[in-house]
N, C-alpha and C positions, 0 to 999 in steps of 0.2 A: 583357630591358630593362635597361637601364643603370639601376641607382638614384641617383635627381637627387640630388646634395648639396645638403644640407640649407642650404648660404648661398644657392642659387641658387633655395629653394623658397617663392613667394611666401606658402606656408602656413606655413612653418615654420620660415625665417630667422629668427635673434635679430636683436634691435632692435642697432642698429649698435652701441651703448653696450656690449653684453654678446659682442656678434662682436668689434669693434674690440680690448678685451682678453684674450678669452679663445683665439680660433680663430687656426687653424695652419695653412698654407699654404705651398705653396713654388713657386716659377715653372716647375720643369718641372712640377710638376702641373697648375696652370694657365695652360699654355700655351697656342695658337693650339686644338688637337682639343678642348678643355675648353671654351676658348671659341665654339666653333663649336658643342658638341654643346647643353654648357649655359646659353649667357647668348643668344645667338641662335637659336638648335632650340628651350629651352624656358621658359626663363623672358621675354627680348621677345617667343616667339607665341603664350605665354596674351595679353602683352596685347594685341597686334594680332589674338587670333579673336575677345576679347571674353568669354575666360574670365576675365577678372579684370575685372571688374568696373569698368568707370566711367562715373557720371552725370554725370558734368558739372560745372563749374562752377555755384557756390549764387547763387540772384538777393543773398545777401549781398554776397558779392566783387563782383557784375555791376555794381550801380550803386556813384555818388557816396557816396562817404563814409570813416571812417578806417579801416577796416577794409578797403575796396580798395583804400585810399593802404598798407595795412601789410603788403598783398601782392605792391604793386608796388613799393615800396618792395625789399624780401627779394628777388623773381625778378628783377628788375633788376640786382640788388648778383650775385647769383650765375650769375645767367646770364657776368656779362663775367668773374666769376672760374673760372668753368669753360674760358671760352674764353681767358684768359690760363694755363690748367694745361694745355690741350690744345694750345699754342705750346710752352710749358716743357718736355714732353712728348717732342718729336721731338729735344730734344739727352738725353735718358734715351736711347731708341733708339740714336742715333746712336754713344754707346758706351759701350753692354751689350758687357760684356765674353763672351756667346757666345750660343747659340741661344735656350736657355732664357729668359734675359732679354731679350732682342733682342722674343720672340714676347709675352712678358706684357707688356711696356713696350708696347709698338706697340698691344696690344686693350687697354691702359691709355688712350691717348692716344683709340682710339674710342670709349672707356667716359665720358670728358667731354668729348670734341664731343656727342656723344647725350644726356650731361646741358646740355646749352649753349644746344640744340635743345629739349630738355623743359621747361626753365622759359623760353623766348623763345616755344615755342609755348603756352602756358600764359595768356602774359600775352595773345595774342591772343583767347586762350579765353575774358579775360575782356576783351573787348572795347577793346583799345586796337589799333589799326584799323596794317595791315602799314604805312601808310602816316606812323603817325605814333609807330612805333615806335621811330625812332631818338631823334626830340625825348623820345622817355617814358624812354627810360633813358640819356641825356645829363641829362631835368632832376630824376632822381632819384636815380642813382647815379654820377654822373660825379663829383661832388666826395671821398664816399668812395670810389668807386676809385681815385681819384688820390690819396691820402691813405692807404690803407690796402695796397690791393690792388700798387698802382706800388712801392712802395718793398719790397717780398715781393717781384716778382717779379726787379727790380731783381738784390736779394739771392741768391737761386736763382740766376741767370743768371748771375752772376759766378761760382757756383760752377761749375753746368753748360757754362754754354757756353765760358767765360774760360780758368777751368781745368782743364775737360775731366772735373773729379772725379764720375764715378758715380756712386761707391757715397757721396758726399757729396749727391751733388743726390739718389740715393732718402729719405736720410733727412732732407735738409732737407724733401723732399714727405712724407714719412709722419710726422714727428713736428711739423715747423713750420708746417706746409699745413694737411692730411689731419687731422691730429690733435689738433689746433685749432680747427677746422670743426667737423669729423664730430659735437662733441657739439650746437655750436647746430642742426646739422640736425636731430639725433635731438628736440632741442626743439621746432623747427618742427614738424617730420612727426608727433607729438604735438596741440600745440595748431593745428592745424588742421585735425584729423579730424573735432571734431565743427562746424566752420565751414564747410570747403569741402574733402571727400573727397577730390576731386579732386587738389587743391593736394600733400591729402596723401600720394595715390600718386603725384607728381612725387616727392617727396620720400622717398618708401618703395622704390621704384625707386633713387633714385641711393644711397640711404643700404646697398641688397643690395649695389649695386658699388663703396660704401669700402667698405665690411667684408673684402673679398678683397684689394682695394689694399690698405690697410693690412696685412694678415694677410702680403701677401707682400712687400711692401716691410723688412717688419722681417726677416722669415729673409732677407732677402739680404743684411743688414745682420748676422744673427747668423752668418749661416756666414762670411760676409767675420773677422769679428773674431776667430771660433773660431780661423779660418787664420791669422790676423794679429794678434796679440793685441799687438801692439804698433805696429796704428795709433788704436790705441783714444783718446790721448788728445789726435792730430788731429781726431778726429772729435769731441771731447768737446767740444772749443774749437769748433768751429762751430752746436753745439746750443747752447753759451751766447750766439754773440756772436747766432744768430737770435733767444733769446730776451731778451736785451737792447734786440733791435730789437722784436719782439712789443709789450714793456714801453712802447714810446714813444709805438705806433700807436695812434690813436683809436679802436679796433676799440667799447671799453665805449659812444662817446658812439653809436656807428653803430647801435648792438642797443640802446639808450636810445631813440632817437630810432625805432626802431621798434617797439619793446615801447609805447611811451606810446602812437604809433598804435591797435598789438593794440588794446591794456586799455581804449581810448575806442569800439572797433567791437565790445571784449566787451562794455560797459554796453548798450551800443544792439543787441543780438542774443543776452545772453546767451538770450531761453528757449529759442535752439537748443540750447544746451549743455545746460541739466536737470543731471544729476548726475555727468555726465561726466567722470573722476580722469586727469588729466595724467599723475599719479602716485600710485601706493597710496596709497589714506586721504586724499587729497589734490584736492577738486574743481577745474575749471580755475576757473571762474565766481566762488574764494574766494582764487586769488591774483592776487599784482601783479605792477607790472614789475618791479623790487628783486628779490622773489622766483624769478620766473623766471629772470632775468636770473643771478643767486647760483647757480642752479641747473647751468647752462650753462656757468660757469666752475670748480663744484665738476667735473663732468663733464668739463672738460675739464681738469684738471689729473688727475686719477685715471687717465685713458684715458693720455692723456704718459707717467702713472707706471711705469704696468703694460705698457708699451710699448719704451719704454726697459731698463726690467729685465728684460728677455724680451731685448733687444736688447745683452745685457750692457754697456748703462751707465749703470745707473744710477747717482745719487750725482753727476747732470748740475748744475750750480748752476743755479739760480734769476734 
């Protein structure tokens, strides 16, 4: 029996922070045979057959209140973000320079579509009806999506669709999208674990995929620059333009609203949390909005810097 790779093992996979910073994988390693055997054949099968336990949403997030509002706010936003990523990836598949890249990014496209469905399905599980779902997404996430996701999508499509720049597109996706959002997803997985383990499981599954996406995307850019070092200034310009865009986006406001709702819910349901530590030595019940946001921001910067250094793009201006 083939040894299951650590990053695809529910019991052994590293956190998204550790994996995003240290894991090395290539498109050749993670092409279709890998996905069929280790993702569809093992990771997803264990989720479907119940060997990875899912007790379902807790009563704390099923009844009206700020905790449920925080969850709905986050998962509607993530649902829209994953849908946009799925559509953008079609251009990476189209422009892929070889079979390995074509197969890997085709699997990533499927992964992102799966994530969009998983976040959507969890909303249904917390008693958002099928009929109300579109209105709920519009009510809670449409404004933040228009302010944050639409400008990002426009930038990424200009590189991918309009310029046909495969490696620039991989860079945008790896650093400016997943490299920034993955640490926030790590925070989400940790904070929901004692309050809604089912929501944390959705995040855990998505994060396991994102580790692989970040690692392979980074290796694709690294190989490209190793073979064509003269392209480094061009890719640095893309990353610097993207960072300038990020600085203008109101993501901090989106997170502050969400974390404020979570904080109110935490005060109401703190008895469910007990001494659970969100990170070593720090109990979740003792954290505040600013502290959690600062942690996510720090993790994001550290993850980006580690990935850029690996891709031979260290020194990109902030």
